[in-house]
C-alpha positions as CSV (number, residue, x, y, z in Angstrom):
1,M,8.1,13.0,-6.4
2,G,4.9,14.1,-4.4
3,D,3.9,10.7,-3.5
4,A,7.5,9.3,-3.2
5,G,7.9,9.9,0.6
6,T,4.6,8.4,1.4
7,G,4.9,5.6,-1.0
8,L,8.3,4.6,0.4
9,A,6.7,4.6,3.8
10,A,3.9,2.6,2.7
11,I,5.9,0.1,1.0
12,Q,8.3,-0.4,3.8
13,L,5.8,-0.4,6.5
14,G,3.6,-2.9,4.7
15,T,6.5,-5.4,3.6
16,Y,8.3,-5.1,7.0
17,L,6.6,-4.2,9.7
18,F,4.8,-7.1,10.9
19,L,8.0,-8.9,10.5
20,F,9.8,-6.6,12.4
21,F,7.5,-6.8,15.3
22,T,7.4,-10.4,15.6
23,C,11.1,-11.4,14.8
24,A,13.0,-8.3,16.0
25,A,10.8,-6.8,18.6
26,G,9.6,-9.9,20.1
27,I,5.9,-9.2,19.9
28,P,3.4,-11.7,19.6
29,A,1.6,-12.1,16.3
30,F,-1.9,-11.0,17.6
31,I,-0.5,-7.7,19.4
32,A,1.6,-7.0,16.1
33,G,-1.5,-7.3,14.1
34,S,-3.3,-5.2,16.6
35,L,-0.6,-2.6,16.4
36,L,-1.0,-2.3,12.7
37,M,-4.7,-2.0,13.0
38,V,-4.6,0.8,15.5
39,S,-2.2,2.7,13.3
40,K,-4.4,2.3,10.4
41,L,-7.6,3.2,12.2
42,W,-5.9,6.3,13.4
43,D,-4.6,6.9,9.9
44,A,-8.1,6.6,8.7
45,L,-9.7,8.6,11.2
46,N,-7.5,11.7,10.6
47,D,-8.3,11.6,6.8
48,P,-11.6,13.3,6.8
49,L,-10.6,15.9,9.3
50,I,-7.3,16.8,7.4
51,G,-9.3,16.6,4.2
52,W,-11.8,19.1,5.6
53,M,-9.0,21.5,6.9
54,S,-7.4,21.3,3.9
55,D,-10.3,22.4,1.6
56,H,-10.6,25.3,4.3
57,T,-6.9,26.4,4.0
58,N,-6.3,29.8,2.3
59,S,-2.7,30.5,1.3
60,R,-1.1,32.2,-1.7
61,W,-0.1,28.8,-3.0
62,G,-3.5,27.1,-2.5
63,P,-5.0,25.0,0.0
64,R,-2.9,21.9,-0.4
65,L,0.7,22.8,-0.4
66,P,0.9,24.1,3.2
67,W,0.0,20.9,4.5
68,M,2.7,18.8,2.3
69,I,5.3,21.5,3.7
70,G,4.3,21.1,7.3
71,G,4.2,17.1,7.2
72,S,7.4,16.5,5.4
73,V,9.8,16.8,8.2
74,P,7.6,14.8,10.8
75,L,7.2,12.3,8.2
76,G,10.8,11.2,7.8
77,L,11.5,11.7,11.5
78,F,8.7,9.3,12.9
79,L,9.1,7.1,9.8
80,A,12.8,6.7,11.4
81,A,11.5,6.2,15.0
82,M,9.1,3.2,13.9
83,W,12.2,1.2,13.2
84,W,13.8,1.4,16.6
85,V,13.2,-1.3,19.3
86,P,12.9,0.4,22.7
87,P,14.1,-1.2,25.8
88,G,11.4,-2.9,28.3
89,G,9.0,-5.6,28.1
90,I,6.2,-6.1,25.6
91,E,3.9,-3.3,27.3
92,A,6.4,-0.8,26.9
93,K,7.3,-1.5,23.4
94,T,3.5,-1.5,22.5
95,M,2.9,1.7,24.1
96,Y,6.1,3.1,22.2
97,Y,4.8,2.0,18.9
98,I,1.3,3.3,19.3
99,F,2.5,6.6,20.2
100,A,5.0,6.7,17.3
101,A,2.7,5.2,14.9
102,I,0.0,7.8,15.6
103,L,2.5,10.8,15.1
104,L,3.9,8.9,11.8
105,M,0.2,8.6,10.6
106,T,-0.6,12.2,11.1
107,A,2.2,13.4,9.2
108,Y,1.6,10.9,6.3
109,T,-1.9,12.1,5.9
110,A,-0.9,15.6,5.9
111,V,1.3,15.0,2.9
112,N,-0.6,12.1,1.1
113,L,-4.0,13.5,1.1
114,P,-3.5,17.0,-0.1
115,F,-1.3,15.7,-2.8
116,A,-3.9,13.2,-4.1
117,A,-6.7,16.0,-4.2
118,L,-4.7,18.0,-6.7
119,S,-4.7,15.2,-9.2
120,T,-8.4,16.2,-9.6
121,E,-7.9,19.9,-9.1
122,L,-5.3,20.4,-11.8
123,T,-7.2,19.4,-14.9
124,D,-10.7,18.3,-16.0
125,N,-9.4,16.2,-18.7
126,T,-10.2,12.3,-18.0
127,A,-7.1,11.2,-19.9
128,I,-4.7,13.5,-18.4
129,R,-6.1,12.7,-14.9
130,T,-5.4,8.8,-15.6
131,R,-1.9,9.8,-16.6
132,L,-1.6,12.0,-13.7
133,N,-2.4,9.0,-11.3
134,A,-0.3,6.7,-13.3
135,A,2.9,9.2,-13.0
136,R,1.8,9.8,-9.3
137,F,2.0,5.9,-8.3
138,T,5.0,5.5,-10.9
139,G,7.0,8.0,-8.4
140,S,5.5,6.0,-5.4
141,I,6.5,2.5,-6.5
142,L,9.9,3.7,-7.5
143,A,10.5,5.2,-4.2
144,G,9.1,2.1,-2.7
145,T,11.6,0.0,-4.6
146,T,14.4,2.3,-3.7
147,G,13.1,1.6,0.1
148,L,13.2,-2.2,-0.3
149,I,16.9,-1.9,-1.8
150,V,18.0,0.0,1.1
151,A,16.2,-2.6,3.5
152,A,17.8,-5.5,1.5
153,G,21.1,-4.0,2.3
154,F,20.7,-3.1,5.8
155,L,18.8,-6.1,7.2
156,A,21.6,-8.4,7.3
157,D,22.7,-6.6,10.3
158,G,19.6,-7.7,12.2
159,V,17.8,-5.2,14.6
160,Q,20.4,-2.7,14.2
161,G,20.1,-3.2,10.4
162,Y,16.1,-2.1,10.9
163,T,17.3,1.4,12.7
164,S,19.8,2.3,10.0
165,M,17.1,1.5,7.5
166,G,14.7,3.8,9.2
167,R,17.2,6.8,9.3
168,V,18.0,6.6,5.5
169,T,14.7,6.2,4.3
170,G,13.4,8.8,6.6
171,T,15.6,11.4,5.2
172,I,14.7,10.3,1.8
173,A,11.0,10.7,2.4
174,T,11.4,14.2,3.8
175,I,13.8,15.6,0.7
176,T,11.6,14.2,-1.8
177,T,8.5,15.9,-0.2
178,L,10.2,19.0,-0.2
179,I,11.4,19.0,-3.9
180,A,7.7,18.0,-4.8
181,C,6.3,21.1,-3.0
182,W,8.8,23.5,-4.7
183,G,7.9,21.7,-8.2
184,L,4.4,22.0,-7.7
185,A,4.2,25.4,-6.2
186,P,3.2,27.5,-9.5
187,F,0.6,24.7,-10.6
188,A,-0.9,24.2,-7.1
189,K,-1.4,27.9,-7.0
190,K,-3.3,28.1,-10.2
191,A,-5.3,24.8,-9.7
192,R,-9.0,24.4,-9.1
193,K,-10.1,25.5,-5.5
194,P,-12.6,23.7,-3.7
195,I,-15.7,25.6,-2.5
196,V,-15.5,26.9,1.0
197,Q,-18.3,26.2,3.3
198,S,-19.1,24.8,6.7
199,E,-20.3,21.3,6.5
200,P,-21.2,19.1,9.5
201,F,-20.1,15.5,9.8
202,Q,-23.4,14.2,9.2
203,K,-24.2,16.1,6.0
204,Q,-20.6,15.3,4.8
205,L,-21.3,11.5,5.2
206,K,-24.9,11.9,3.7
207,R,-23.0,13.6,0.7
208,V,-20.7,10.8,0.1
209,L,-23.3,8.0,0.5
210,N,-25.6,9.6,-1.8
211,N,-23.0,9.7,-4.5
212,K,-23.7,6.2,-5.8
213,L,-20.7,6.6,-8.2
214,F,-18.6,7.1,-5.5
215,T,-20.0,4.2,-3.2
216,R,-19.2,1.7,-5.8
217,I,-15.5,3.0,-6.3
218,I,-14.9,2.9,-2.5
219,A,-16.1,-0.5,-2.4
220,L,-13.9,-1.7,-5.4
221,Y,-10.9,0.4,-3.5
222,L,-11.7,-1.6,-0.2
223,L,-11.6,-4.9,-1.6
224,L,-8.8,-4.5,-3.8
225,W,-6.4,-3.0,-1.0
226,C,-7.4,-5.4,1.5
227,G,-6.4,-8.0,-0.8
228,L,-3.0,-6.4,-1.7
229,Q,-2.0,-5.4,1.9
230,L,-2.7,-8.6,3.0
231,M,-0.7,-10.3,0.4
232,Q,2.3,-7.3,1.1
233,T,2.2,-7.9,5.1
234,V,2.4,-11.8,4.8
235,S,4.7,-11.7,1.8
236,L,8.2,-12.1,3.5
237,I,6.8,-14.8,5.9
238,Y,5.4,-16.7,3.0
239,I,8.9,-16.3,1.3
240,E,11.2,-17.3,4.2
241,Q,9.2,-19.7,6.5
242,V,6.9,-21.4,3.9
243,M,8.8,-21.4,0.6
244,L,12.2,-21.5,2.5
245,V,14.0,-19.1,0.4
246,P,17.5,-18.5,1.7
247,I,17.4,-15.2,3.9
248,D,20.5,-13.9,1.7
249,I,18.0,-13.5,-1.1
250,S,14.8,-13.4,0.4
251,K,15.0,-9.7,1.2
252,W,15.7,-9.0,-2.3
253,I,12.4,-11.0,-3.7
254,P,9.8,-8.0,-3.2
255,I,11.8,-5.8,-5.6
256,P,10.6,-7.8,-8.9
257,F,7.1,-7.3,-7.4
258,Q,7.6,-3.6,-7.6
259,I,9.3,-3.6,-11.1
260,S,6.5,-5.6,-12.3
261,T,4.0,-3.2,-10.8
262,L,5.7,-0.3,-12.1
263,L,5.4,-1.7,-15.8
264,G,1.6,-2.8,-15.0
265,L,1.1,0.9,-14.1
266,Q,2.4,2.3,-17.6
267,F,0.7,-0.7,-19.5
268,W,-2.8,-0.4,-17.8
269,S,-2.7,3.6,-18.2
270,F,-2.1,3.2,-21.9
271,Y,-4.7,0.0,-22.2
272,S,-7.4,2.1,-20.1
273,N,-7.1,5.3,-22.2
274,K,-7.6,3.1,-25.4
275,Y,-10.2,0.3,-24.3
276,G,-11.5,1.5,-21.1
277,R,-10.6,1.6,-17.4
278,I,-13.1,-1.2,-16.4
279,S,-11.8,-3.4,-19.2
280,A,-8.4,-2.8,-17.9
281,L,-9.5,-3.5,-14.3
282,F,-11.1,-7.0,-15.4
283,K,-8.1,-7.9,-17.5
284,G,-5.6,-6.9,-14.5
285,G,-7.8,-8.5,-11.8
286,K,-7.9,-11.9,-13.6
287,I,-4.1,-12.0,-14.0
288,W,-4.0,-11.4,-10.2
289,I,-6.3,-14.0,-9.4
290,I,-4.6,-16.8,-11.5
291,A,-1.6,-15.8,-9.8
292,C,-2.8,-15.9,-6.1
293,L,-4.2,-19.5,-6.8
294,C,-0.8,-20.6,-8.0
295,V,0.7,-19.1,-4.7
296,I,-1.5,-21.6,-2.7
297,F,-0.1,-24.7,-4.3
298,M,3.6,-23.8,-4.9
299,P,5.9,-26.2,-3.4
300,P,8.6,-25.1,-1.2
301,I,12.3,-24.9,-1.8
302,A,14.2,-27.9,0.0
303,K,15.5,-26.8,3.5
304,G,19.4,-26.0,3.5
305,V,19.6,-25.2,-0.1
306,S,22.0,-22.3,-0.8
307,I,22.3,-19.5,-3.3
308,N,24.8,-21.4,-5.5
309,D,22.3,-24.3,-5.7
310,L,19.6,-21.9,-6.9
311,L,21.8,-20.4,-9.5
312,T,22.5,-24.1,-11.0
313,I,20.7,-24.7,-14.2
314,N,18.3,-27.7,-14.7
315,N,18.3,-28.1,-10.6
316,I,14.7,-28.7,-9.6
317,E,15.3,-26.3,-6.7
318,S,16.2,-23.6,-9.1
319,I,13.2,-24.3,-11.3
320,K,11.0,-24.0,-8.3
321,M,12.5,-20.6,-7.7
322,L,12.1,-19.4,-11.2
323,I,8.4,-20.3,-11.2
324,L,8.2,-18.5,-7.5
325,L,9.4,-15.4,-9.4
326,I,7.4,-15.7,-12.4
327,I,4.2,-15.8,-10.2
328,I,5.6,-12.8,-8.1
329,L,5.8,-10.9,-11.3
330,L,2.3,-11.8,-12.3
331,V,0.9,-10.8,-9.1
332,G,2.6,-7.4,-9.2
333,F,1.5,-6.8,-12.9
334,G,-2.1,-7.6,-12.3
335,A,-2.3,-5.8,-8.9
336,S,-1.0,-2.6,-10.4
337,T,-4.6,-2.1,-11.3
338,A,-5.4,-1.6,-7.5
339,Y,-3.3,1.6,-7.6
340,L,-4.3,3.1,-11.0
341,I,-8.0,2.2,-11.7
342,P,-9.9,3.2,-8.6
343,W,-8.0,6.6,-8.5
344,S,-8.7,7.0,-12.0
345,L,-12.3,6.5,-11.5
346,L,-12.5,8.9,-8.3
347,P,-12.6,12.2,-10.4
348,D,-15.8,10.9,-12.1
349,A,-17.5,10.7,-8.8
350,I,-16.2,14.1,-7.7
351,D,-17.5,15.7,-10.8
352,A,-20.9,14.2,-10.2
353,D,-21.0,16.5,-7.2
354,P,-22.1,20.1,-8.2
355,E,-20.0,21.4,-5.5
356,K,-16.8,19.3,-6.3
357,P,-15.2,19.2,-2.7
358,S,-12.1,17.1,-3.8
359,G,-10.6,17.1,-0.3
360,I,-13.7,15.4,1.3
361,Y,-13.9,12.8,-1.3
362,T,-10.3,12.4,-1.5
363,A,-10.4,11.9,2.4
364,W,-13.2,9.3,2.4
365,M,-11.6,7.4,-0.2
366,V,-8.5,6.9,1.8
367,F,-10.6,6.5,5.1
368,V,-12.2,3.5,3.6
369,Q,-8.9,2.3,2.1
370,K,-7.1,2.4,5.7
371,V,-9.9,0.9,7.6
372,G,-9.8,-1.8,5.3
373,I,-6.2,-2.3,5.5
374,G,-6.4,-2.0,9.5
375,L,-8.9,-5.0,9.5
376,S,-6.9,-7.1,7.1
377,V,-3.5,-6.9,9.2
378,Q,-5.5,-7.5,12.5
379,L,-7.4,-10.7,10.8
380,L,-3.7,-11.6,9.7
381,G,-2.3,-11.2,13.3
382,L,-5.4,-13.1,14.8
383,L,-5.5,-15.9,12.2
384,L,-1.7,-16.4,12.7
385,S,-2.2,-16.5,16.6
386,L,-4.8,-19.0,16.6
387,A,-2.8,-21.2,14.1
388,G,0.1,-21.2,16.7
389,Y,2.7,-18.9,14.8
390,K,5.8,-18.4,16.9
391,S,7.5,-15.0,17.4
392,S,11.3,-14.4,18.2
393,T,13.5,-11.5,19.2
394,N,16.2,-13.0,16.7
395,C,15.2,-12.7,13.2
396,S,17.7,-15.2,11.9
397,S,16.4,-17.8,14.5
398,I,13.0,-17.8,13.3
399,L,14.4,-19.3,10.2
400,G,16.9,-21.6,11.5
401,N,15.6,-22.9,14.8
402,V,11.9,-22.0,14.9
403,E,9.9,-24.3,13.2
404,Q,6.3,-23.1,12.5
405,P,3.3,-25.8,13.0
406,L,1.5,-27.0,9.8
407,T,-1.5,-25.0,10.9
408,A,0.6,-21.9,10.6
409,I,1.9,-22.9,7.3
410,I,-1.5,-23.5,5.9
411,T,-3.0,-20.2,7.3
412,I,0.1,-18.3,5.7
413,R,-0.7,-19.9,2.3
414,L,-4.4,-18.9,2.6
415,C,-3.5,-15.4,3.7
416,M,-1.2,-15.1,0.6
417,G,-3.5,-16.7,-2.0
418,L,-7.2,-17.5,-1.5
419,I,-8.2,-14.8,0.6
420,P,-6.8,-12.2,-1.8
421,S,-8.2,-13.8,-4.8
422,L,-11.7,-14.0,-3.3
423,L,-11.6,-10.4,-2.6
424,V,-10.3,-9.4,-6.1
425,V,-13.5,-11.5,-7.4
426,I,-16.0,-9.6,-5.2
427,G,-14.4,-6.4,-6.5
428,L,-14.9,-7.2,-10.1
429,I,-18.5,-8.4,-9.5
430,T,-19.0,-5.0,-7.8
431,M,-17.8,-3.2,-11.1
432,R,-19.6,-5.0,-13.6
433,P,-22.6,-2.5,-14.0
434,W,-20.0,0.3,-14.7
435,K,-18.8,-1.5,-17.8
436,N,-21.4,0.0,-19.9
437,L,-21.0,3.4,-18.6
438,D,-17.4,3.5,-19.1
439,L,-17.6,2.6,-22.7
440,Q,-20.6,5.1,-23.2
441,S,-18.5,7.7,-21.6
442,K,-15.4,7.0,-24.0
443,R,-17.7,7.2,-27.0
444,A,-18.9,10.5,-26.1
445,L,-15.4,11.7,-25.5
446,Q,-14.7,10.5,-29.2
C-alpha cells in the first residue's frame, strides 16, 4: 500500500502526460519534453534534501512516517491538478504546468523516499529485503494498473476525461498512502534509526561516490530506468500513431504490460533468491532486449481496421495484433527486473557504509534515476520535434486527420525499440563484475 499512491502517479504521468500535453493541451513536442524534464529535475533535486531532513526527523513513530502523512493529501491534490487544461495560450499553460509539477513532485518525494528507506531499515536479512521490495513494487504496479483502467474508462471523453481521471486517481493516491501509514506505524516505530549527524553536501557526495558498490548500482538503475521511461512515455504514441491500433482499444493496451510486469516481479523475486540477483537481471534483461528489437520491425495494422476485424480469427490484422500483445508481455516480463534488482542490491551498498544512512543513499538512488528520466523525456521531445512530429488540441484528430511524417514514425520506432535495448545492454555490461560477488554472497549465506 505504501507505494500505491506514488506508483499510480508514476504510471499515469509516465504513460499519458506527454500525450496529454501534445494532443489535449496543444503544447509542441519540444516544450512538452521540456516540461517533463523540469518536473523530473526538480523531483531529483529535492530528493537529497528530503532524504537528509527525513534522516534528521525525530518523532514517536520514527523519522519516516511524518513525511508520508504530510505528503499524502498534497500528492492527491496536485496529481489531479496536472490533468486540467487551463485557459490561455502556450505560455500560460506552460507556467501553470511548471508550478503544478513542482508542487506534485515535492509531495511525491515526501511520500516515496521515506517509504523506500524503510525497506532497508525494517530488516537486515537480504532475502527478506528482496521480498519486501517485490511486495512494494507489486503494490505499485497493481495501483498503476488500476490507474490505467480508470484512464481507459475516462479518456474516451477527450479533455474532460483527463480531468475526471485526475480527480479519481488523486483520491486513490491519498487514501492508499494514509492507509499504509496506519498499517506501518508500529513497525516504523521499531525500525532501525539512521545515525543523526550534520553532513555538508560535499561530504555527502564524497560518501556516495566512494562507495563503489553504490556507484555501480546507480549506473545500472540510471540505464534501465532511462530505457523503461523512454518506452513508457512513447508507448501510446507508438501504439496509436505507428501501429494504428484503434483508439477504442489502444488505451487498454498498457494494462497487459502492467500484468506481465507484476508476474515478472514475483518470478524474478523467487528466481533471484534461488539463483542470485545478477543472474535474474541478466535473464530478464535479455528478454527485454529481444522484445525491444521486435518492436522496431513490427508492421502496422491496416488503417481503418475496426475492433470486430481484430477479433476475427485467421485475419492477418488480428494476427498482427496478437503478436504485438505478445511483444508487450515480453517487454513487461523482462523490464520488471528494472524495478526489483537495483533496489534489492541497494541495501548491500548501504551496509558497506559503517554509518548506514539509508535516507542519504535512497535519496541519491532516486536522484540519479529522476535525472535520467528527465533527460530521456527531453531527448524524446527534441527528437520528435526535429523529426517534424505534429501536436494537436484534439486527441481524436491526431489519429484521424493528422498524418505524421515518415521521419517522425521512424523516430518513434527507434525511441520505442533501439535506444532502450542499447541502454539495457550497457547496464548488463556494467554489472558483469558483480556476478562472482553475488554468487559468493549466496554461498556464504548457505
